PLY file of the C-alpha trace (Angstrom):
ply
format ascii 1.0
element vertex 185
property float x
property float y
property float z
element edge 184
property int vertex1
property int vertex2
end_header
-0.28 0.43 -0.01
2.87 2.26 0.33
3.43 2.21 -3.27
-0.41 3.73 -3.52
0.21 6.29 -1.37
3.44 7.49 -3.20
1.38 7.37 -6.10
-1.86 9.40 -4.91
0.49 11.64 -3.41
2.41 12.22 -7.03
-0.91 12.61 -8.32
-2.38 14.89 -5.83
1.13 17.08 -6.38
0.26 16.85 -10.35
-2.83 18.26 -10.06
-2.47 20.83 -7.85
0.58 22.22 -9.87
-1.63 22.01 -13.07
-4.22 23.70 -11.23
-1.49 25.98 -9.47
-0.60 26.53 -13.30
-4.09 27.31 -14.44
-4.76 29.42 -12.14
-2.41 31.75 -11.08
0.65 31.53 -13.67
-1.64 31.24 -16.94
-3.14 34.83 -16.01
-0.04 36.31 -15.43
1.69 34.45 -18.57
-1.79 36.56 -20.57
-1.07 39.84 -19.16
2.57 39.73 -20.04
1.89 38.66 -23.23
-0.35 41.86 -23.80
2.37 44.08 -21.76
4.59 42.81 -24.70
2.61 43.66 -26.93
1.88 46.95 -25.83
6.08 47.25 -25.22
6.23 46.08 -29.25
3.74 49.16 -30.17
5.16 51.36 -27.97
8.78 50.89 -29.27
7.40 51.37 -32.98
5.97 54.48 -32.01
8.98 55.42 -30.29
11.09 54.73 -33.49
8.41 56.52 -35.55
8.38 59.95 -33.05
12.30 59.73 -33.32
12.26 60.16 -37.29
9.92 62.48 -37.04
12.00 64.34 -34.61
15.14 64.02 -36.48
13.30 65.39 -39.41
12.35 68.45 -37.36
16.05 69.14 -36.07
17.26 68.90 -39.54
14.76 71.29 -40.80
15.68 73.73 -37.82
19.21 73.07 -38.64
18.55 74.04 -42.33
16.55 77.20 -41.03
19.12 78.31 -38.67
21.93 78.15 -41.69
19.60 80.07 -43.95
18.82 82.80 -41.37
22.61 83.11 -40.73
23.18 83.03 -44.54
20.46 85.95 -44.95
21.74 88.00 -42.38
25.37 87.69 -43.74
23.54 88.67 -46.86
22.00 91.55 -45.55
24.50 92.97 -43.52
26.31 93.48 -47.04
23.36 94.84 -49.19
20.89 96.32 -46.40
17.20 96.99 -46.41
17.62 100.91 -46.28
19.58 103.68 -46.20
21.80 103.18 -42.71
24.07 106.18 -43.35
24.50 106.64 -39.75
25.76 102.92 -39.10
28.14 103.39 -42.21
29.38 106.53 -40.74
29.66 105.20 -36.82
31.57 102.07 -38.99
33.80 104.74 -41.13
34.67 106.15 -38.27
35.66 102.91 -36.40
38.42 101.79 -38.77
39.67 105.12 -38.65
40.35 105.33 -34.94
41.31 101.15 -35.47
43.98 102.26 -38.11
44.73 105.31 -36.14
44.10 107.34 -39.14
41.76 110.75 -38.89
38.89 111.44 -40.65
38.78 115.20 -41.60
35.85 114.90 -44.30
32.73 112.30 -44.75
29.85 113.27 -47.12
27.62 110.80 -48.95
25.50 111.56 -51.93
22.46 109.21 -52.91
22.15 108.24 -56.42
19.02 109.93 -57.95
17.00 107.76 -60.40
14.51 108.57 -61.97
10.72 108.17 -61.65
9.99 105.63 -64.17
13.12 103.62 -63.31
12.63 103.38 -59.49
10.22 100.38 -59.96
12.94 99.01 -62.08
15.99 98.79 -60.19
16.66 96.34 -57.22
19.45 98.49 -55.50
20.44 102.04 -55.11
23.65 103.34 -54.79
25.02 106.11 -52.51
28.61 107.84 -53.60
30.74 108.36 -50.42
33.41 110.75 -50.53
36.21 110.56 -47.77
39.20 112.35 -46.64
41.37 111.55 -44.47
44.78 112.13 -43.05
47.67 109.48 -41.82
50.38 107.59 -43.19
50.81 105.72 -45.56
50.42 102.55 -44.16
47.78 104.37 -42.06
45.79 104.97 -44.99
46.34 101.78 -46.71
45.26 99.54 -43.53
41.94 102.00 -43.79
41.32 101.00 -47.38
41.79 97.80 -47.02
39.90 97.53 -43.98
37.05 99.23 -45.67
37.08 96.51 -48.87
36.74 93.74 -46.39
33.90 95.25 -44.46
30.82 93.12 -44.50
28.79 95.54 -46.56
29.60 95.73 -49.68
31.52 99.07 -50.63
33.47 99.34 -53.62
36.53 101.97 -53.68
36.62 103.65 -57.40
39.37 106.43 -56.89
41.86 107.06 -54.46
43.97 110.71 -54.81
46.87 111.12 -52.09
49.13 114.17 -51.03
51.26 115.53 -48.55
50.55 118.95 -47.33
53.70 119.58 -46.10
57.51 118.60 -47.20
58.16 116.03 -44.63
55.76 113.36 -46.25
55.35 112.09 -42.79
51.26 112.79 -42.81
49.50 112.15 -46.06
46.06 113.42 -47.33
44.05 110.74 -48.89
40.84 111.62 -50.79
38.70 108.42 -51.59
35.77 107.64 -53.40
34.06 104.61 -53.05
30.31 103.31 -53.43
28.19 101.43 -51.52
24.09 100.23 -52.19
21.14 99.44 -50.25
17.92 97.78 -51.25
15.30 99.52 -53.21
12.48 99.66 -51.55
10.18 100.75 -54.93
11.61 97.92 -56.84
8.83 95.30 -58.19
9.97 92.84 -60.19
0 1
1 2
2 3
3 4
4 5
5 6
6 7
7 8
8 9
9 10
10 11
11 12
12 13
13 14
14 15
15 16
16 17
17 18
18 19
19 20
20 21
21 22
22 23
23 24
24 25
25 26
26 27
27 28
28 29
29 30
30 31
31 32
32 33
33 34
34 35
35 36
36 37
37 38
38 39
39 40
40 41
41 42
42 43
43 44
44 45
45 46
46 47
47 48
48 49
49 50
50 51
51 52
52 53
53 54
54 55
55 56
56 57
57 58
58 59
59 60
60 61
61 62
62 63
63 64
64 65
65 66
66 67
67 68
68 69
69 70
70 71
71 72
72 73
73 74
74 75
75 76
76 77
77 78
78 79
79 80
80 81
81 82
82 83
83 84
84 85
85 86
86 87
87 88
88 89
89 90
90 91
91 92
92 93
93 94
94 95
95 96
96 97
97 98
98 99
99 100
100 101
101 102
102 103
103 104
104 105
105 106
106 107
107 108
108 109
109 110
110 111
111 112
112 113
113 114
114 115
115 116
116 117
117 118
118 119
119 120
120 121
121 122
122 123
123 124
124 125
125 126
126 127
127 128
128 129
129 130
130 131
131 132
132 133
133 134
134 135
135 136
136 137
137 138
138 139
139 140
140 141
141 142
142 143
143 144
144 145
145 146
146 147
147 148
148 149
149 150
150 151
151 152
152 153
153 154
154 155
155 156
156 157
157 158
158 159
159 160
160 161
161 162
162 163
163 164
164 165
165 166
166 167
167 168
168 169
169 170
170 171
171 172
172 173
173 174
174 175
175 176
176 177
177 178
178 179
179 180
180 181
181 182
182 183
183 184
């Protein structure tokens, strides 16, 4: 009989194990399966959102590059006649190059009414009289030419006011431009 008891105990343990498996473990497995499916869906959603975010970041970087290019071009060819800023820049360059500006004159190009809407830019003529040594004047002219704003030096006349030639007077004629607000394509 002892073997029967052992068999009954083994069968009871097996039945209890199967019962526990069906009652406790199976629902937990089913829930973990649904959690696994949701995790898979969330991973796919995460991948999609990350690729969309990468696209937005590339667009933002492209915007920053284009905006920087626009700002650079806006400095080269301003939207309006800002002679006050240009005057300050020219005097700042003179201070930097240790030259002295004796005279600074701006003359805006006159455009006929009919041509006003056809011309994309307006021109300002700049006449500068500066005093300094040859190398200081040369440095001033070189610095003007590399300014962010478009400036074209057209004529330079140098003369010495005294016979020692330590100090020279330079008469510089240059042109700069700005966007014509009345221009229509």
